[in-house]
N, C-alpha and C positions, 0 to 999 in steps of 0.2 A: 848417245842421246839419252834423254831421261827427263824427269820432272825437275824443273828449276823454279824456285818460288822466292818472291821478294816482298818485303814490307818496305814502302817508300814513304817519305815525308815530303810534302809539297806545300809551299806557301800559297795562301789564298790568291795572291797576285799571279803566281805562275799557273794556278788552277784556272783562273779566268783567261790567261794567255793561251793555254794549251787545250782547253776543253772544246769539244765539238760545239760549234755555233748553232746547230739545228736541234739541240736538245734543251729541255726545260731546265732552268736553274734549279739546282738541288738534286738532279738525277744522280743516283749513287752507283750506277753501273754503266759500263760502255761509254764513259764520259771523255776519254782522250782521243784526239785525232790519231789515226792509225800510225802515222809516222812519228809519233811521240810516245811510244810504249813505256819507256823508262825515264820519265822526267821526275825530277825531285832528287832528294838525297836517299841513297839506299841505306836502310836501317838494319834490316835483317835479311838473312838468305838461308834457304834450306835446299837440300837436294833430296828428292824422293821421300818427302814427308807426306805419304799418301793420306793419312788420317787428317792432317791439317787441311790438305787440299780438298778432301771430301767435304769437310765442314765448310770451307769457304764456298765450295760449289753449291752446297745447299743454301747458303746465305745468298749467293748470287741469284739463285732461283726465287727465293723469298722476296728479293728486291726487284723482281721482274726483269731479269736479264734479257736482253733483246737478241742475243746471238749465242753461239757456242761459248762456253766459258774459257776455253783455252786462249790465252793472251789478252783477255778482256779484263780491265781493272775493276775493282770493287772498293768503294770507300768504306772504311771501318769507323763507325761512330762509336762514341763511348759505350752505349748500351750493347753494341755488338761485341766489343772487347770484354766487357763485363760478362756477357753470356759465354763467350769463348773460354774465359778464365774459369768460370764455374764448371763448364764441361770438361776442361782439362783436369781440374781438381777432382771431379767425380767420375773420371774414366769414361766419359760419354762420347769421346771421338771414336768413330767407327772405321773399320777397314773399308776400303773401296771394294765392293763385290766383284768389280771387273778385274782386280788384281788377284790372281790365284796364288796361293801359298801352299805348295805341295809338301813341303817339309816343315812340320809343326813340332818336331822333337825338340828343337832348340828352345822353345818357349818354356820348357820345364827346367832349363839349365839355370842354376843359381847366379852365374855370372851374367846371363842374359837378363834375369830379373833385376839385378842391381843396375845394369846399364839402363833398362827401361825406366827405373825409378829416377836415376840421375838425369835422364833426358826430360822426364816429366817435370822435375824441379827446375831445370834450366828453362824449359818453355814457360812455366808459371812465372818465373822471375822476369823473363823477357817481356811477357804480356803485361805484367804489373808495371814495368817501365813504360810500355807503350800506353797503358792506361793513364799514367801521369802525364804523358805528352798530349793525350787527347783533351786535357784541360785547357790547352792553349787554343783559343778560337781562331788564330791566324794560321794554324797548321792543319792540313788535310792529310790523314793517314790512309793509305790504300795498299791493297794486296794485288798482286799479279802473279800468275803461274803460267808456265808454258811446257808443253811436252816436246 
């Protein structure tokens, strides 16, 4: 078990097909019928990226999530992706305080620092690509994570 995270791309047609019927049009959280958790094309996948999940959790709360965040989708608008990119570039993604890290010695290791820098560059490139996709009005981009 662990944290699995996905960015999915969904056509507007499929969004209308799979969204809950009792929510207002344009609601950006908790919008999928429960039996359709992973509809659309999987674009990106992470395993145990706690900083990203924490950022998405905070966004879910900002968008007035109606339930617990686990397994509930959140639509990423262009402005959300732009803000995320800025936060990645400026090292503003924070650790989840619920995840305790007892061994911090590795954080001073040069190989670890190189790994983190490469990971950061990879994430920036990925979200720059997602930002370009967000220009297409027929595509809904959403995030979903589950423990």
